[in-house]
C-alpha positions as CSV (number, residue, x, y, z in Angstrom):
1,M,-11.0,53.4,9.5
2,K,-10.7,49.6,9.4
3,S,-13.8,49.0,8.4
4,I,-13.9,51.4,5.4
5,S,-10.7,49.9,4.6
6,S,-12.4,46.3,4.9
7,F,-15.3,47.5,3.0
8,F,-13.5,49.2,-0.2
9,Q,-11.5,45.1,-0.4
10,F,-14.9,43.5,-0.2
11,I,-16.2,45.6,-3.0
12,F,-13.0,44.9,-4.7
13,F,-12.5,41.6,-4.9
14,S,-16.5,41.2,-4.8
15,I,-16.4,42.5,-8.5
16,A,-13.0,41.0,-9.2
17,I,-14.9,37.5,-8.9
18,G,-17.7,39.0,-10.8
19,Y,-15.6,39.8,-13.8
20,S,-13.6,36.5,-13.6
21,C,-16.8,34.5,-13.4
22,R,-18.3,36.4,-16.4
23,V,-15.0,35.7,-18.5
24,H,-14.4,32.4,-17.5
25,C,-18.2,31.6,-18.3
26,Q,-18.4,32.3,-21.6
27,S,-18.7,30.2,-24.2
28,I,-15.9,30.5,-27.2
29,S,-16.6,29.6,-30.3
30,G,-14.8,30.5,-33.7
31,K,-12.4,29.2,-36.2
32,I,-8.8,29.2,-35.5
33,D,-6.4,29.2,-38.6
34,V,-2.8,27.4,-38.0
35,I,0.1,28.5,-40.0
36,A,3.0,26.2,-40.4
37,D,5.3,25.6,-42.6
38,E,5.3,22.6,-44.7
39,R,8.2,21.1,-43.1
40,V,6.2,20.5,-39.8
41,T,3.4,18.7,-41.1
42,D,5.2,16.5,-43.2
43,L,7.4,15.6,-39.9
44,L,4.5,15.1,-38.0
45,Q,3.1,12.9,-40.9
46,K,6.6,10.9,-40.7
47,H,5.7,10.5,-36.8
48,L,2.5,9.2,-37.0
49,D,4.0,6.4,-40.0
50,I,6.8,5.7,-37.8
51,N,4.5,4.8,-34.8
52,N,1.6,3.2,-37.2
53,Q,4.3,0.9,-37.6
54,K,5.4,-0.4,-34.4
55,K,4.0,-3.4,-33.1
56,Y,5.1,-3.3,-29.5
57,I,5.5,-0.8,-26.7
58,Q,6.8,-0.7,-23.2
59,G,4.5,-2.1,-21.0
60,F,3.5,-4.4,-17.8
61,R,2.9,-7.9,-17.6
62,I,2.5,-10.9,-14.6
63,H,5.2,-13.2,-14.1
64,L,3.7,-16.7,-13.5
65,F,6.9,-19.2,-13.1
66,S,10.1,-19.6,-13.5
67,E,12.5,-22.8,-13.8
68,S,15.8,-24.8,-14.9
69,G,16.2,-28.1,-15.1
70,S,15.1,-31.2,-18.1
71,N,11.6,-30.7,-17.5
72,S,11.0,-26.7,-17.2
73,K,9.8,-26.7,-20.8
74,V,6.9,-29.1,-20.1
75,A,6.2,-27.5,-16.5
76,A,6.2,-24.0,-18.6
77,L,4.0,-25.7,-21.1
78,E,1.3,-26.9,-18.9
79,I,1.3,-24.2,-16.4
80,R,0.7,-22.0,-19.8
81,A,-2.3,-24.6,-20.8
82,K,-4.2,-24.4,-17.5
83,F,-3.9,-20.5,-17.4
84,L,-5.0,-20.2,-20.7
85,A,-8.0,-22.8,-19.8
86,K,-8.7,-20.3,-17.1
87,Y,-8.4,-17.1,-18.5
88,P,-8.9,-17.3,-22.1
89,N,-8.8,-13.7,-22.9
90,T,-5.5,-13.3,-21.1
91,E,-2.3,-13.7,-23.7
92,A,0.8,-16.3,-22.2
93,Y,4.4,-16.2,-23.4
94,I,6.7,-18.4,-22.3
95,V,10.3,-17.1,-22.8
96,F,13.4,-18.6,-22.6
97,L,16.4,-17.0,-21.0
98,E,19.4,-19.7,-20.9
99,P,18.7,-21.4,-18.4
100,N,15.0,-20.5,-17.3
101,Y,11.7,-20.8,-19.0
102,K,9.8,-18.2,-17.8
103,L,5.7,-17.9,-18.0
104,R,4.4,-14.4,-18.4
105,V,0.9,-13.3,-19.0
106,G,-0.8,-10.3,-20.0
107,N,-0.3,-7.1,-22.2
108,F,-0.9,-4.5,-20.1
109,R,-0.2,-0.6,-20.6
110,T,-0.2,0.4,-16.9
111,R,1.4,-0.8,-13.8
112,M,-2.4,-0.4,-12.0
113,N,-4.2,-2.7,-15.2
114,A,-1.4,-5.2,-14.2
115,R,-1.7,-4.5,-10.8
116,G,-5.8,-5.4,-10.7
117,F,-5.4,-8.7,-13.1
118,L,-2.6,-9.9,-10.4
119,K,-4.8,-9.3,-7.5
120,E,-7.9,-11.6,-9.5
121,I,-5.0,-14.4,-9.6
122,I,-2.9,-14.0,-6.7
123,E,-4.6,-16.4,-4.9
124,E,-4.2,-19.6,-7.5
125,Y,-0.4,-18.3,-8.3
126,P,0.8,-16.8,-4.9
127,N,4.4,-16.5,-6.2
128,A,3.3,-14.1,-9.2
129,Y,4.5,-10.5,-9.5
130,V,4.5,-7.8,-11.6
131,I,7.5,-6.7,-14.6
132,K,8.0,-4.2,-16.7
133,D,8.3,-5.7,-20.3
134,I,8.2,-5.3,-24.0
135,I,4.1,-5.6,-24.8
136,E,2.4,-5.9,-28.0
137,F,0.1,-3.0,-28.1
138,P,-3.6,-4.5,-26.6
139,Q,-6.6,-5.0,-28.2
140,E,-8.7,-2.0,-27.1
141,Y,-6.0,0.5,-29.2
């Protein structure tokens, strides 16, 4: 009895698998007409226009330097110049958040990209770390 039941189960699953493969393996081609209210299209266009005007997005940068004091601005400018000489394709920003001058570099969309660059520079800048920041749209976009 068990062998007959197992045999029918095997046949049933074989047919089911064969049918599902045939259904999923066929290519589907054709035309799809989307019928939507004009207001939906207008709203979508407004959304696109607003996003195209934005110059900044949430992203990540690498924090290299922070110092307060009378020579902190000069020190930040010197470190920025040295960084840009070695990495000319990476943007560097000096930020003044009272009382500190801070140096942050890069415009990374993801934390993973920022960490990848951090690995390249960590020997030269051992106190560097990744921070969340408002960034400019990266050049590749």
